[in-house]
C-alpha positions as CSV (number, residue, x, y, z in Angstrom):
1,X,0.0,0.0,0.0
2,X,1.6,3.2,-1.2
3,X,-0.2,5.5,1.2
4,X,-2.7,5.2,4.1
5,X,-4.2,8.6,3.3
6,X,-7.6,9.2,1.7
7,X,-7.6,10.9,-1.6
8,X,-9.5,14.1,-2.2
9,X,-10.4,16.4,-5.1
10,X,-8.3,19.4,-6.0
11,X,-9.0,23.1,-5.2
12,X,-7.0,26.2,-5.5
13,X,-5.1,27.9,-2.7
14,X,-2.2,30.4,-2.4
15,X,1.2,30.2,-1.0
16,X,2.4,31.9,2.2
17,X,5.8,32.2,3.9
18,X,6.5,32.2,7.6
19,X,8.7,34.6,9.4
20,X,12.3,33.4,9.6
21,X,15.3,34.4,11.6
22,X,18.0,35.4,9.1
23,X,20.9,33.0,9.2
24,X,19.3,30.8,11.9
25,X,21.2,27.6,12.4
26,X,21.1,24.8,14.9
27,X,22.5,21.4,15.8
28,X,21.2,18.3,14.1
29,X,17.8,16.7,14.9
30,X,16.4,19.2,17.5
31,X,12.7,19.7,18.0
32,X,13.2,23.1,16.6
33,X,12.1,26.5,17.8
34,X,10.2,25.3,20.8
35,X,12.8,26.3,23.4
36,X,11.7,29.9,23.0
37,X,8.1,28.9,23.1
38,X,8.6,26.9,26.3
39,X,10.4,29.8,28.1
40,X,7.7,32.3,27.3
41,X,4.8,29.9,27.8
42,X,4.6,30.2,31.6
43,X,4.5,34.0,31.3
44,X,1.9,34.0,28.6
45,X,-0.4,31.5,30.3
46,X,-0.4,33.5,33.6
47,X,-1.9,36.4,31.7
48,X,-4.5,34.4,29.8
49,X,-7.1,35.2,28.7
50,X,-7.1,39.0,29.2
51,X,-3.8,39.9,27.6
52,X,-3.8,37.4,24.7
53,X,-5.5,39.8,22.1
54,X,-3.1,42.6,23.1
55,X,0.0,40.3,23.0
56,X,-0.9,38.8,19.6
57,X,-1.6,42.3,18.1
58,X,1.7,43.7,19.3
59,X,3.9,40.8,18.4
60,X,2.3,40.2,15.0
61,X,3.4,43.7,13.9
62,X,7.0,42.5,14.2
63,X,6.5,39.2,12.4
64,X,7.4,39.6,8.7
65,X,5.2,37.7,6.2
66,X,5.8,38.1,2.5
67,X,2.3,37.1,1.5
68,X,-1.2,38.0,2.7
69,X,-3.1,35.2,4.4
70,X,-5.6,33.8,1.9
71,X,-9.2,33.1,2.6
72,X,-8.3,29.4,2.1
73,X,-6.2,29.4,5.3
74,X,-8.6,26.8,6.8
75,X,-7.5,24.0,4.6
76,X,-9.0,20.6,3.6
77,X,-8.3,17.7,5.9
78,X,-7.4,14.3,4.4
79,X,-7.7,10.9,5.9
80,X,-8.9,9.7,9.2
81,X,-7.2,8.8,12.6
82,X,-6.1,5.2,12.5
83,X,-4.1,2.8,14.6
84,X,-2.4,-0.6,14.5
85,X,-1.2,-3.2,17.0
86,X,2.5,-3.9,17.6
87,X,3.4,-7.4,16.4
88,X,6.0,-9.5,18.3
89,X,9.6,-8.4,17.7
90,X,8.4,-5.3,15.8
91,X,9.8,-1.8,16.3
92,X,8.2,1.6,15.5
93,X,10.7,1.7,12.6
94,X,9.2,-1.5,11.2
95,X,5.6,-0.1,11.6
96,X,6.6,3.1,9.8
97,X,8.1,1.2,6.9
98,X,5.1,-1.2,6.7
99,X,2.6,1.7,6.5
100,X,4.8,4.0,4.4
101,X,4.9,6.8,7.0
102,X,7.9,8.6,8.4
103,X,9.7,7.4,11.5
104,X,9.7,10.8,13.3
105,X,6.0,11.3,12.6
106,X,5.0,8.0,14.2
107,X,7.4,8.4,17.1
108,X,6.1,11.9,18.0
109,X,2.6,10.7,17.8
110,X,3.3,7.8,20.2
111,X,5.7,9.3,22.8
112,X,4.7,6.8,25.5
113,X,5.8,3.8,23.4
114,X,9.4,2.6,23.3
115,X,10.5,3.0,19.7
116,X,12.9,0.1,19.8
117,X,11.2,-2.4,22.2
118,X,7.5,-1.7,22.1
119,X,5.2,-4.0,24.0
120,X,3.6,-6.5,21.7
121,X,-0.1,-5.8,21.4
122,X,0.3,-2.1,22.2
123,X,-1.8,0.3,20.2
124,X,0.2,2.6,17.9
125,X,-1.5,5.6,16.3
126,X,-0.6,6.3,12.7
127,X,-0.2,9.8,11.3
128,X,-3.0,9.2,8.8
129,X,-5.0,12.4,9.4
130,X,-3.5,15.5,7.6
131,X,-4.3,19.1,7.0
132,X,-3.1,20.4,3.6
133,X,-0.5,23.1,3.6
134,X,-1.4,26.5,2.2
135,X,-0.3,26.1,-1.4
136,X,-1.6,26.0,-4.9
137,X,-2.8,22.5,-5.5
138,X,-0.6,21.8,-8.5
139,X,2.3,19.5,-9.3
140,X,4.5,18.4,-6.4
141,X,4.6,20.1,-3.0
142,X,7.1,19.3,-0.2
143,X,6.5,20.8,3.3
144,X,9.8,20.5,5.1
145,X,8.7,20.6,8.7
146,X,6.2,17.7,8.3
147,X,8.6,15.8,6.0
148,X,5.9,14.9,3.4
149,X,5.6,15.2,-0.3
150,X,2.1,16.0,-1.7
151,X,1.6,14.8,-5.3
152,X,-1.3,16.8,-6.8
153,X,-0.8,15.1,-10.2
154,X,-2.6,12.0,-8.9
155,X,-6.2,11.7,-10.1
156,X,-8.4,12.5,-7.1
157,X,-5.3,13.3,-5.2
158,X,-3.1,14.3,-3.6
159,X,-1.0,11.3,-2.9
160,X,1.0,11.8,0.3
161,X,4.5,10.4,0.6
162,X,6.8,10.3,3.7
163,X,10.2,11.9,3.1
164,X,13.6,12.6,4.6
165,X,14.9,16.2,4.3
166,X,18.1,18.1,4.9
167,X,19.3,18.8,8.4
168,X,19.8,22.2,9.9
169,X,23.4,22.4,8.7
170,X,22.6,21.7,5.1
171,X,18.8,22.4,4.8
172,X,16.6,21.5,1.9
173,X,15.9,24.6,-0.1
174,X,12.5,26.3,-0.3
175,X,11.0,27.9,-3.4
176,X,9.5,27.0,-6.7
177,X,11.4,24.7,-9.0
178,X,11.0,22.3,-11.9
179,X,12.0,18.7,-12.0
180,X,15.2,18.2,-14.0
181,X,17.7,15.5,-15.0
182,X,15.7,12.3,-14.3
183,X,18.0,9.3,-13.9
184,X,17.5,5.5,-13.4
185,X,20.2,3.8,-11.3
186,X,22.1,7.0,-10.7
187,X,25.8,7.1,-10.0
188,X,26.5,9.2,-6.8
189,X,29.3,11.7,-7.3
190,X,30.3,12.3,-3.6
191,X,30.4,16.0,-2.8
192,X,33.7,17.3,-1.4
193,X,32.0,18.4,1.8
194,X,30.8,14.8,2.5
195,X,34.2,13.4,1.6
196,X,35.7,15.7,4.1
197,X,33.4,14.3,6.7
198,X,33.9,10.7,5.6
199,X,37.3,10.4,3.8
200,X,36.9,6.7,3.4
201,X,34.3,7.3,0.7
202,X,35.3,7.1,-3.0
203,X,34.8,9.9,-5.4
204,X,32.0,8.0,-7.2
205,X,29.6,5.3,-6.0
206,X,28.0,3.2,-8.7
207,X,24.4,2.1,-8.7
208,X,23.7,-0.7,-6.3
209,X,23.0,-1.5,-2.6
210,X,25.8,0.8,-1.4
211,X,24.4,3.9,-3.2
212,X,22.4,6.2,-1.0
213,X,20.6,7.7,-3.9
214,X,18.7,4.4,-4.4
215,X,17.2,3.5,-7.8
216,X,15.9,6.8,-9.0
217,X,17.0,10.5,-9.1
218,X,15.1,13.7,-10.0
219,X,17.0,17.0,-9.7
220,X,15.4,19.9,-7.9
221,X,15.6,22.7,-10.5
222,X,19.1,24.0,-11.1
223,X,20.3,23.1,-7.6
224,X,22.7,20.2,-6.7
225,X,19.9,18.6,-4.7
226,X,17.5,15.9,-5.8
227,X,14.5,13.8,-4.9
228,X,15.7,10.2,-4.8
229,X,15.3,6.8,-3.3
230,X,17.5,5.4,-0.5
231,X,19.4,2.3,0.5
232,X,18.5,3.0,4.2
233,X,14.8,2.9,4.4
234,X,14.9,3.7,8.1
235,X,16.1,7.2,7.3
236,X,12.8,8.2,5.7
237,X,10.9,10.6,8.0
238,X,14.1,12.2,9.5
239,X,16.3,15.2,9.0
240,X,18.9,12.8,7.6
241,X,20.2,14.3,4.3
242,X,22.6,16.9,3.1
243,X,19.7,18.9,1.5
244,X,18.2,16.2,-0.7
245,X,14.7,14.6,-0.3
246,X,14.6,10.9,0.2
247,X,11.6,8.7,-0.4
248,X,10.9,5.0,0.2
249,X,11.9,3.0,-2.9
250,X,8.4,2.0,-3.9
251,X,7.3,5.6,-3.6
252,X,10.2,7.1,-5.7
253,X,9.8,4.5,-8.4
254,X,6.0,5.3,-8.8
255,X,6.6,9.0,-8.6
256,X,9.4,8.8,-11.1
257,X,7.3,7.1,-13.7
258,X,4.4,9.6,-13.5
259,X,6.5,12.8,-13.2
260,X,7.9,14.3,-16.4
261,X,10.9,16.6,-16.5
262,X,9.7,20.2,-16.2
263,X,7.0,19.3,-13.7
264,X,6.3,22.0,-11.1
265,X,7.8,21.5,-7.6
266,X,7.0,23.9,-4.7
267,X,9.0,23.4,-1.5
268,X,7.5,25.3,1.5
269,X,8.3,25.7,5.2
270,X,5.0,25.6,7.1
271,X,5.2,24.0,10.6
272,X,1.7,25.2,11.5
273,X,-1.4,24.4,9.5
274,X,-5.1,25.2,10.1
275,X,-8.0,23.2,8.8
276,X,-11.7,22.8,9.2
277,X,-14.0,19.8,9.6
278,X,-17.6,21.1,9.4
279,X,-17.8,23.7,12.2
280,X,-14.6,22.5,13.9
281,X,-11.4,24.5,13.6
282,X,-8.4,22.1,13.5
283,X,-4.7,22.9,14.1
284,X,-1.7,20.8,13.2
285,X,1.8,21.5,14.5
286,X,5.2,20.2,13.5
287,X,8.6,21.0,14.9
288,X,10.4,24.1,13.6
289,X,13.2,21.9,12.3
290,X,15.5,24.7,11.1
291,X,14.8,27.1,14.0
292,X,13.3,29.7,11.7
293,X,10.3,30.9,13.6
294,X,10.8,34.1,15.5
295,X,7.7,33.6,17.7
296,X,5.8,30.3,17.4
297,X,2.5,31.5,18.9
298,X,2.3,34.7,16.9
299,X,3.2,32.8,13.7
300,X,0.7,30.1,14.3
301,X,-2.1,32.5,15.2
302,X,-1.7,34.9,12.4
303,X,-4.0,33.2,9.8
304,X,-6.7,32.9,12.5
305,X,-6.3,36.5,13.5
306,X,-6.5,37.7,9.9
307,X,-9.7,35.7,9.4
308,X,-11.2,37.3,12.5
309,X,-11.5,34.0,14.3
310,X,-9.0,34.6,17.2
311,X,-11.9,34.7,19.7
312,X,-13.1,31.3,18.4
313,X,-10.0,29.2,19.3
314,X,-8.6,28.0,22.5
315,X,-5.1,29.7,22.8
316,X,-4.0,27.3,25.5
317,X,-4.7,24.3,23.2
318,X,-2.8,25.9,20.4
319,X,0.2,26.4,22.8
320,X,0.1,22.8,23.9
321,X,-0.1,21.6,20.3
322,X,3.0,23.7,19.4
323,X,4.9,22.4,22.4
324,X,4.1,18.8,21.7
325,X,4.3,19.0,17.9
326,X,2.5,15.6,17.4
327,X,1.9,16.4,13.8
328,X,-1.8,15.5,13.6
329,X,-4.8,17.9,13.5
330,X,-6.6,18.5,16.8
331,X,-9.8,20.5,17.4
332,X,-9.0,23.9,19.0
333,X,-12.2,25.8,18.4
334,X,-15.6,26.2,16.6
335,X,-16.5,28.4,13.7
336,X,-19.2,31.0,14.3
337,X,-22.6,29.8,13.0
338,X,-22.4,31.9,9.8
339,X,-19.0,30.2,8.9
340,X,-20.1,26.7,9.6
341,X,-20.9,24.3,6.7
């Protein structure tokens, strides 16, 4: 099974960028940006609810967004919550691979379960419920914080694929690109920077089980990065690359076949997403993996404030979702009657 997510019809949205700290860098694999949130959470919570509107208004003035928040900020929600039971001698890595989801996504959603020695018979929740990012629903879209690729070329799509992305030292680039230079069984020319880290590597690695590019390669525009397979399937769903995007082998082979050179690719950085399910307002939070968010709460609430719905959401629940970053949509409010479906 290529994906556990439901497919839904296409609509048109618009892109938006989050505020970023210029030149922000961090160590590998951190939860990203939440240290600041945690330090300020106690102060903010002590002032709730009276000071929240004032706080949000003042801070949002300092948060730089390049695009206006579109009316479609409350996005479609795909899939349904689902779960599986742990089989004997199975790890969360095994479950992630079996269900074609990322390791970090399943581990964050099940923090109470030992990833390496889970109790057989334990219930593991799957990240099978997803809010779409705020993008035009065309071509391929990668949202770095959630480490997913959305394929809007699929009929009745999008298809949703787990991905590995670059770490904070060599991040995956954002922007609009075209797919270039498709290759089957690519040869890996080892970059000088990687050879400096691992001098035992040769200059070129031929196609085969030792090649980390896997069986397929598609270059991201004119960059040196690509979307490719992997010879280490456990790395999918992690910040595990030097800027490239890795997919499970079955996923990259299918995507390669249906994606022509010149296809549109949009890579975004949206750790916080808002959706709606009838009258319910849903919020989905992922780690700020590259430590780019100046103020997590102000960034997360801006679309809701722009829509005039700040009074309809539970700020405390939004804070908790940012802090936990479980990566699945949770209800945080109710639309006013005139906005309900």
